[in-house]
C-alpha positions in Angstrom: 103.7 24.2 9.5 104.8 21.2 7.5 102.6 18.0 8.1 104.6 14.9 8.2 104.0 11.8 6.1 103.1 9.9 9.2 100.3 12.3 10.1 99.0 12.2 6.6 98.9 8.4 6.5 97.2 8.3 9.9 94.5 10.8 8.8 94.0 8.9 5.6 93.7 5.6 7.5 91.0 7.0 9.8 89.2 8.5 6.9 89.2 5.2 5.2 88.0 3.5 8.4 85.3 6.1 8.8 84.1 5.6 5.2 84.2 1.8 5.5 82.3 2.0 8.8 79.7 4.4 7.3 79.2 2.3 4.2 79.1 -0.9 6.4 76.4 0.7 8.6 74.5 1.8 5.5 74.8 -1.7 4.0 73.6 -3.3 7.3 70.8 -0.8 7.5 69.8 -1.4 3.9 69.9 -5.1 4.4 67.8 -4.8 7.5 65.2 -2.7 5.7 65.3 -4.9 2.6 65.5 -8.3 4.1 64.2 -8.1 7.6 61.6 -5.3 7.3 61.0 -5.5 3.6 57.7 -7.4 3.7 56.3 -5.2 6.4 57.3 -2.0 4.8 56.0 -3.2 1.4 52.7 -3.9 3.0 52.6 -0.5 4.6 53.4 1.1 1.3 50.8 -0.9 -0.5 48.2 0.0 2.2 48.9 3.7 1.6 48.5 3.2 -2.1 45.4 1.0 -1.9 41.9 2.4 -2.4 38.7 0.5 -1.7 35.1 0.5 -3.1 33.1 -0.9 -0.3 29.7 -2.6 -0.7 27.3 -4.1 1.7 26.7 -7.7 2.6 23.3 -9.2 1.9 21.1 -8.4 4.9 19.6 -11.4 6.5 16.0 -12.3 5.8 13.3 -12.2 8.4 10.7 -15.0 8.2 7.7 -16.2 10.1 7.7 -19.6 12.0 6.9 -21.4 8.7 9.6 -19.8 6.6 7.4 -17.3 4.9 9.6 -14.2 4.2 8.4 -11.0 5.9 11.5 -9.0 5.1 14.2 -9.7 2.5 16.5 -8.0 0.0 16.2 -7.1 -3.7 19.3 -6.2 -5.7 19.8 -2.5 -5.8 23.4 -1.4 -6.7 25.1 1.9 -6.0 27.2 4.0 -8.4 30.7 5.0 -7.1 33.2 7.4 -8.6 37.0 7.7 -8.2 37.6 11.3 -9.3 41.3 10.9 -10.0 40.6 8.1 -12.5 38.0 10.1 -14.5 39.5 11.2 -17.8 36.8 13.6 -19.0 34.6 14.9 -16.1 32.2 16.9 -18.2 31.5 14.1 -20.7 31.2 11.6 -17.8 28.7 13.9 -16.0 26.7 14.4 -19.2 26.4 10.7 -19.9 25.5 9.8 -16.3 23.0 12.6 -15.5 20.1 11.3 -17.5 20.5 7.7 -16.3 20.7 8.8 -12.7 17.9 11.4 -12.9 20.3 14.1 -11.6 21.2 17.5 -13.0 24.5 17.4 -14.9 26.0 20.1 -12.7 25.2 18.0 -9.6 27.0 15.0 -11.1 29.9 17.1 -12.2 30.3 18.6 -8.7 30.4 15.2 -7.1 32.9 13.6 -9.5 35.3 16.5 -9.3 35.5 16.5 -5.5 38.9 16.4 -3.9 38.1 13.0 -2.4 39.4 9.5 -3.1 36.0 8.0 -3.7 32.4 9.2 -3.7 29.0 7.6 -4.0 26.8 9.5 -6.4 23.7 10.5 -4.5 20.8 10.6 -4.5 20.3 9.2 -8.0 23.1 6.7 -7.9 22.0 4.9 -4.7 20.0 1.7 -5.1 19.5 1.9 -8.8 17.5 -0.6 -10.9 19.0 -3.5 -12.8 18.2 -1.8 -16.1 20.2 1.3 -15.1 23.1 -0.9 -13.8 23.4 -2.5 -17.2 23.3 0.8 -19.1 26.0 2.4 -16.9 28.3 -0.6 -17.2 27.9 -0.6 -21.0 29.2 3.0 -21.1 32.6 1.8 -19.8 33.4 5.2 -18.2 36.8 5.3 -16.5 36.6 5.9 -12.7 32.9 4.9 -12.5 32.2 1.7 -10.5 29.0 -0.2 -9.7 29.0 -1.5 -6.1 26.7 -4.4 -5.3 24.0 -3.2 -2.9 20.6 -4.3 -1.6 17.3 -2.6 -0.9 15.1 -3.9 1.9 11.7 -5.2 0.8 8.6 -6.0 2.9 6.3 -8.1 0.7 3.2 -7.9 3.0 3.2 -4.1 3.3 2.2 -3.0 6.7 1.9 -6.5 8.2 3.7 -6.7 11.5 5.3 -3.3 10.7 5.9 -2.3 14.3 7.6 -5.6 15.1 9.7 -5.7 11.9 10.6 -2.1 11.9 12.6 -0.7 8.9 16.0 0.1 7.6 17.7 3.3 6.4 19.3 4.3 3.1 22.4 2.3 4.0 20.5 -0.8 5.0 21.1 0.0 8.7 18.3 -1.0 11.1 16.4 2.0 12.4 13.4 0.6 14.4 11.9 -2.7 15.4 13.7 -6.0 15.1 15.8 -4.5 12.2 17.4 -2.2 14.9 17.5 -4.7 17.8 19.2 -7.4 15.8 21.0 -5.1 13.3 24.5 -6.6 13.8 23.4 -10.1 13.2 21.2 -9.2 10.2 23.8 -6.9 8.6 26.6 -9.4 8.2 30.1 -8.1 7.2 30.7 -5.9 4.1 32.9 -6.7 1.2 35.0 -4.5 -1.2 36.9 -4.2 -4.4 40.4 -2.6 -3.9 43.1 -1.3 -6.3 46.5 0.3 -6.1 46.5 4.1 -6.8 49.2 6.5 -7.9 49.9 9.8 -6.1 47.3 11.5 -8.3 44.7 8.8 -7.5 44.8 6.9 -10.8 45.2 3.2 -10.8 48.8 2.0 -11.0 49.8 0.4 -14.4 49.9 -3.4 -14.4 48.0 -3.7 -11.1 44.8 -5.7 -10.7 41.7 -5.2 -8.6 41.3 -7.4 -5.5 37.8 -8.7 -4.4 36.9 -9.5 -0.9 33.6 -11.3 -0.6 31.0 -10.1 1.9 29.7 -12.3 4.7 25.9 -12.3 4.5 23.7 -11.6 7.5 21.9 -14.4 9.3 18.2 -15.3 8.7 16.0 -14.5 11.6 13.0 -16.8 12.1 10.2 -15.4 14.2 7.5 -17.0 16.4 5.0 -15.0 14.4 2.7 -16.9 12.1 1.8 -14.9 9.0 -1.7 -16.3 8.8 -2.5 -15.6 12.4 -1.0 -12.1 12.0 -3.1 -11.5 9.0 -6.3 -12.6 10.8 -5.5 -10.3 13.8 -4.7 -7.3 11.6 -7.9 -7.9 9.6 -9.9 -7.4 12.9 -7.8 -4.4 13.8 -8.9 -2.8 10.4 -12.5 -3.8 11.1 -12.3 -2.1 14.5 -11.0 1.1 13.0 -13.7 1.2 10.3 -16.6 0.2 12.7 -15.7 2.3 15.8 -13.3 5.0 14.6 -11.2 4.8 17.8 -8.0 6.5 18.6 -6.0 3.3 18.8 -6.5 -0.4 18.6 -4.1 -3.0 20.0 -4.0 -6.8 19.7 -1.7 -9.7 20.7 -2.0 -13.4 20.1 0.2 -15.7 22.1 0.8 -19.4 22.7 0.0 -19.4 26.5 2.1 -22.5 27.0 5.5 -21.0 26.1 5.3 -17.3 25.7 5.7 -17.3 21.9 4.0 -14.4 20.2 2.0 -15.6 17.2 0.7 -12.1 16.2 1.0 -8.6 17.4 -0.3 -5.4 15.9 -1.9 -2.0 16.4 -3.6 0.8 14.6 -2.7 3.3 13.3 0.1 1.6 11.4 2.5 2.3 8.5 4.3 0.6 5.6 8.1 0.1 6.3 8.9 1.1 2.8 7.0 4.4 3.2 7.7 5.3 6.8 8.6 8.8 5.9 4.9 9.4 4.9 3.7 9.1 8.5 4.4 10.8 11.8 7.4 9.4 13.8 4.9 8.9 16.7 3.3 6.2 14.6 6.4 4.1 13.8 8.3 4.8 16.9 5.6 3.6 19.4 4.9 -0.1 19.4 1.7 0.2 21.4 1.3 -3.4 22.5 4.5 -3.0 24.6 4.7 0.7 25.0 1.2 2.0 25.8 0.2 2.0 29.5 -3.4 2.4 30.8 -5.8 1.2 33.5 -6.8 -2.3 32.5 -10.3 -2.3 33.9 -12.0 -5.6 34.5 -9.6 -7.9 32.6 -7.3 -7.3 35.7 -10.0 -9.0 37.8 -8.5 -12.3 36.6 -5.5 -11.6 38.8 -7.6 -10.9 41.9 -9.7 -14.1 41.2 -6.6 -16.2 40.8 -5.1 -14.8 44.1 -8.3 -15.3 46.0 -8.7 -18.9 44.8 -5.0 -19.7 45.5 -5.3 -18.3 49.1 -8.6 -20.1 49.7 -10.4 -16.8 50.3 -13.5 -17.6 48.3 -15.9 -20.5 47.5 -17.3 -19.5 44.1 -20.4 -21.8 44.0 -21.6 -21.9 47.6 -20.8 -18.4 48.9 -23.1 -15.5 48.2 -22.6 -11.8 47.9 -25.1 -9.0 47.8 -24.5 -6.1 45.4 -26.7 -3.0 45.9 -24.8 -1.3 43.0 -22.0 0.3 45.1 -19.8 -0.2 48.0 -18.3 2.4 50.5 -14.6 2.2 51.3 -12.7 4.8 53.2 -15.3 7.5 52.6 -15.4 6.7 48.8 -18.4 5.4 47.0 -17.3 2.8 44.5 -20.0 2.0 42.0 -20.8 -1.2 40.0 -21.1 -0.8 36.3 -24.8 -1.9 36.5 -27.1 0.7 37.9 -29.0 -0.7 40.9 -26.5 -3.6 41.2 -26.8 -7.3 40.7 -28.5 -8.1 44.0 -27.8 -11.4 45.6 -25.4 -13.7 43.7 -22.8 -16.4 44.1 -19.2 -15.4 43.7 -19.2 -17.3 40.5 -21.9 -14.9 39.3 -19.8 -12.0 40.7 -17.1 -13.0 38.2 -19.7 -13.7 35.4 -21.3 -10.3 35.9 -17.9 -8.5 36.4 -19.3 -7.0 39.6 -17.0 -4.3 41.0 -18.2 -4.4 44.7 -17.8 -8.2 44.7 -14.1 -7.9 43.6 -13.6 -5.2 46.2 -14.7 -7.8 48.8 -12.1 -10.3 47.4 -9.4 -7.7 47.6 -10.3 -6.9 51.2 -10.2 -10.6 52.1 -6.7 -10.9 50.6 -5.3 -7.7 52.1 -2.8 -5.4 50.4 0.3 -7.5 51.1 -1.2 -10.6 49.6 -2.9 -9.0 46.7 0.1 -7.0 45.7 2.5 -9.9 46.1 0.4 -11.8 43.5 0.3 -8.7 41.3 4.1 -8.6 41.4 4.4 -12.3 40.9 2.3 -12.1 37.8 4.8 -9.6 36.4 3.0 -6.3 36.7 5.0 -3.1 37.4 8.1 -4.5 35.6 9.1 -5.2 32.0 8.3 -8.6 30.7 11.7 -8.7 28.9 10.2 -9.3 25.5 12.9 -9.0 22.8 11.5 -5.7 21.3 12.7 -2.2 22.0 10.6 0.4 23.8 8.8 -1.7 26.4 7.4 0.2 29.4 7.1 -0.8 33.0 3.5 0.1 33.8 2.7 1.8 37.1 1.7 0.1 40.4 1.0 1.6 43.8 4.0 1.5 46.2 3.2 -0.2 49.5 3.1 3.0 51.5 0.6 4.5 49.0 -1.9 1.7 49.4 -4.8 2.5 51.7 -8.3 1.0 51.8 -9.4 2.9 48.7 -6.3 2.0 46.6 -6.6 -1.7 47.7 -10.3 -1.7 46.7 -9.8 -0.1 43.2 -6.8 -2.2 42.4 -8.9 -5.3 43.0 -11.1 -4.4 40.0 -8.4 -2.9 37.8 -8.6 0.8 38.5 -5.8 3.1 39.7 -3.0 0.9 38.3 -1.5 1.1 34.9 -0.4 -1.9 32.7 0.9 -2.6 29.2 -0.9 -5.0 26.9 2.1 -7.4 26.9 2.0 -7.5 30.7 -1.7 -8.2 30.6 -1.6 -11.1 28.2 1.5 -12.6 29.8 0.0 -12.6 33.2 -3.4 -14.1 32.1 -1.5 -16.7 30.2 0.1 -17.7 33.4 -3.2 -17.8 35.2 -4.7 -20.3 32.7 -1.7 -22.4 31.6 -1.2 -24.2 34.9 0.3 -21.2 36.8 3.6 -20.9 34.9 4.8 -17.4 34.0 6.9 -17.4 30.8 8.9 -14.6 29.3 7.3 -13.6 26.0 9.5 -13.5 22.9 9.3 -13.0 19.1 12.7 -14.3 17.9 12.6 -18.1 17.4 15.9 -19.0 15.8 18.9 -17.8 13.8 19.7 -19.7 10.6 22.8 -19.8 8.4 21.4 -18.6 5.0 23.7 -20.7 2.8 23.2 -24.1 4.5 19.9 -23.6 6.4 21.6 -24.8 9.6 20.0 -23.6 12.8 22.8 -21.8 14.7 20.7 -20.7 17.7 17.2 -21.4 18.9 15.2 -19.7 21.5 13.8 -22.0 24.2 10.7 -21.1 26.3 12.0 -19.1 29.3 10.2 -20.1 32.4 10.2 -17.3 35.0 8.3 -18.6 38.0 5.3 -20.7 39.3 2.7 -18.2 40.3 -0.3 -20.3 41.2 -1.0 -24.0 41.4 -2.2 -26.1 38.5 -5.4 -26.8 40.4 -6.1 -23.1 40.9 -5.3 -22.4 37.3 -7.9 -25.1 36.3 -10.5 -23.3 38.5 -9.7 -20.0 36.8 -10.1 -21.5 33.3 -13.5 -23.1 34.2 -14.7 -19.8 35.7 -13.7 -17.7 32.7 -15.4 -20.2 30.4 -18.6 -19.5 32.2 -18.0 -15.8 31.8 -18.1 -16.3 28.1 -21.0 -18.7 28.1 -23.2 -17.1 30.7 -21.8 -13.7 31.6 -20.5 -10.4 30.2 -18.3 -12.2 27.6 -21.1 -13.9 25.7 -20.3 -12.1 22.5 -17.1 -14.1 22.4 -18.9 -17.5 22.5 -17.8 -19.8 19.7 -19.8 -22.9 19.0 -17.7 -26.0 19.0 -14.8 -24.4 20.9 -14.6 -24.0 24.7 -13.7 -20.3 24.9 -12.8 -18.6 28.2 -12.3 -14.9 28.7 -13.0 -11.6 30.4 -14.2 -8.2 29.4 -12.8 -4.9 30.4 -14.1 -1.4 30.3 -11.9 1.3 31.9 -12.5 5.0 32.1 -9.6 7.1 30.7 -7.8 9.6 32.9 -7.8 13.0 31.1 -6.4 16.0 32.9 -6.1 14.1 36.2 -9.7 13.2 36.2 -11.7 10.1 35.0 -13.5 11.0 31.8 -17.2 10.0 31.8 -17.2 9.8 28.0 -13.9 8.2 27.0 -13.0 4.5 27.8 -10.5 1.8 26.8 -12.6 -1.3 26.2 -11.0 -4.7 26.0 -11.4 -8.5 25.9 -9.0 -11.3 26.6 -10.0 -14.7 25.4 -8.5 -18.2 25.1 -9.4 -21.6 23.8 -9.9 -24.5 24.4 -10.7 -23.7 28.0 -9.6 -27.1 29.3 -6.2 -27.0 27.3 -5.5 -23.5 26.1 -3.6 -23.4 22.7 -4.2 -19.7 21.9 -4.8 -16.6 23.9 -5.8 -13.2 22.4 -6.0 -9.8 24.0 -7.6 -6.9 22.1 -8.1 -3.3 23.4 -9.9 -0.4 21.7 -9.1 3.1 22.8 -12.2 5.4 22.9 -14.5 3.7 20.4 -17.3 5.9 19.1 -20.8 4.9 20.1 -21.2 2.0 22.6 -18.2 1.7 25.0 -18.4 -1.7 26.5 -15.7 -4.4 26.2 -18.3 -7.1 25.8 -19.9 -5.3 22.9 -16.9 -3.9 21.1 -13.9 -6.1 21.8 -15.4 -9.5 22.5 -16.8 -10.1 19.0 -13.4 -9.1 17.5 -11.6 -11.7 19.6 -14.2 -14.3 18.7 -13.6 -13.7 15.0 -9.8 -14.1 15.5 -10.3 -17.3 17.5 -12.9 -18.6 14.9 -10.4 -18.4 12.1 -7.1 -19.0 13.9 -8.0 -22.1 15.9 -8.9 -24.3 12.9 -5.8 -23.1 11.1 -3.7 -24.0 14.1 -5.2 -27.5 14.0 -7.4 -27.2 17.0 -10.5 -29.3 16.2 -14.0 -28.4 17.4 -15.8 -30.5 20.0 -19.4 -31.0 21.1 -18.8 -30.7 24.8 -18.8 -27.2 26.1 -20.7 -25.0 28.5 -23.8 -24.0 26.6 -24.4 -20.3 26.0 -27.1 -18.6 28.0 -29.2 -16.7 25.5 -30.6 -13.3 26.4 -32.7 -10.8 24.6 -30.8 -9.5 21.6 -28.5 -12.5 21.2 -28.3 -14.2 17.8 -29.6 -17.8 18.0 -27.3 -20.7 17.2 -28.5 -23.1 14.5 -27.2 -26.4 13.0 -25.9 -26.4 9.4 -27.9 -28.9 7.2 -26.3 -31.4 4.8 -26.6 -29.9 1.3 -24.2 -32.2 -0.5 -25.9 -34.1 -3.3 -28.8 -31.7 -3.5 -29.7 -29.7 -6.6 -29.9 -25.9 -6.5 -33.6 -26.0 -6.8 -33.9 -28.1 -3.7 -31.7 -26.0 -1.5 -33.9 -23.2 -0.3 -36.4 -25.4 1.6 -33.4 -26.6 3.7 -32.1 -23.1 4.4 -35.4 -21.8 5.9 -34.1 -18.2 6.4 -31.5 -19.4 8.8 -28.6 -19.1 6.4 -27.2 -17.1 3.6 -26.0 -18.9 0.5 -22.7 -18.2 -1.4 -22.2 -20.4 -4.4 -19.2 -21.0 -6.7 -18.5 -23.4 -9.5 -20.7 -24.6 -12.4 -23.3 -27.3 -12.4 -26.6 -28.1 -10.7 -25.4 -30.3 -7.8 -23.7 -29.4 -4.6 -20.5 -31.4 -4.4 -19.0 -29.7 -1.3 -20.0 -27.2 1.4 -18.5 -25.1 4.2 -19.2 -25.2 7.0 -19.8 -28.9 7.0 -23.1 -30.5 7.9 -23.7 -30.5 11.7 -21.7 -27.4 12.5 -23.3 -25.0 14.9 -23.2 -21.3 13.7 -25.2 -18.1 14.3 -28.4 -17.7 12.5 -27.8 -15.7 9.3 -24.4 -17.1 8.7 -23.2 -17.8 5.1 -22.9 -21.4 3.8 -20.5 -21.6 0.8 -21.5 -24.3 -1.7 -19.4 -25.7 -4.5 -21.4 -26.8 -7.6 -20.5 -29.5 -10.0 -21.9 -32.2 -12.2 -24.1 -34.9 -10.7 -22.1 -38.2 -11.0 
């Protein structure tokens, strides 16, 4: 059939229209892609081409309250490889192997991986500055040095359980390093480049650098000097008594700031792999629970005084050595008992039957309401991981025997941090504070304080007047009672001993005890409170013999350092058989060495330093009161 010219023209017309429409659509689409979506698509393309070498920010430092660095970073770069950019893999592996301390085959295997980027490990992680310079000097294509840091703890094991430690990628694993990991870590930076399909860097493209944002500096309430003093005594306890564990906490009782905290056994954060995980994972001062023994009597005393249930000086109690409650015979620690005594002497002597009587006067509702108010049976909320609750009797479990044993610290379970926090409230005017170790967050570049922890008041537990009575009573415990080994001439020390049988296999062990002492000073205005517990010391197992002298040593060194000056007014120590007499230090300044010994009279030991024949300075100063046999350090010089 013959097609007419009209039909041909019509078909041609529509074909042209179709072609024009198609090209118009294509042009519009192309314009849309190029002009409207061009920037977005270019960015997507670039993102798909871009490769990154990431490196960490500088981890924030941790300092004590005076700015002394307890944890900081030292430069320790990491070696990275981009396999697609390496031109001669075997030669590259050969040159790197000796510098990284890795077999050549291991390096070759890593740099030929089908991955965009790899870090050469283990030898390429956290390398020295010397190795960094040598690797850079090689100029190997595809090998990059990423800035990295290694965590450093300059004081070794000091405050190890509080600080914790970091892992291979500077991530916090335990302690404050873990709890505040996000703030300490900061934000990482990177070097990025554009890569071809094969992974090589695009010609005429340049690297881009994104600076990291360093972590914040964490300032603690800890004082490095007080921490060192406390840990020195922990070491002494381990050497002298070979116990299972030793625990100590030093706190400012007026605001809950922890000045020192430690335990034994311990570890060095840099070498945590060398010890059992039980050592570094358990921060004993907040984790360990045990029966507190007689240090818990402070709570019963405070409650009885607050409720007006006892007159310490005028009311008497007779102790035959035991008391019977609900068919149970509860013994006093002293065989034969203390006989007739005032209730002040009940406290001084740590008489169990006397405290049973106080508990009975209070009744279970009142006694346990004060126990709860002082914070037992619940976490204190200290800003450390791993805190335990302790164990208290439930109301329905408390019968006559449970009430009696609780009154003198048996049958209940507490943590060391609960114990010191509660006693701090008992002696600071009755105010319970939440303990804490983080003091402030500081911007590392400017030194500006971004956030500061304020004392967190929890509740008023007893009145200021009752708290004063508790302080005065506990001062007499140290001067005249079971705490006499904590007596410190020139400082009004108050405190309480504790000796608690350990429960082993569901029974009280006759041979294993946790002995403790909690002491504070000055007794009329407490500036420092220290709690120390020794788990199963070998030999004598009494808190007054084992723990009290250790706390005295801590107070003796820490109080002068903290600026607490000695005074002459204090309750005088009652000396008993076996006690070391207190003598007055003579004035040796200006005397010659040949004249000294007639002044010392066997009362002192002499430690001299310097050169010359004349004493120009001495410590302790003349007039100080010390135990007989103490050392006097003299400094010799020329006689002017």
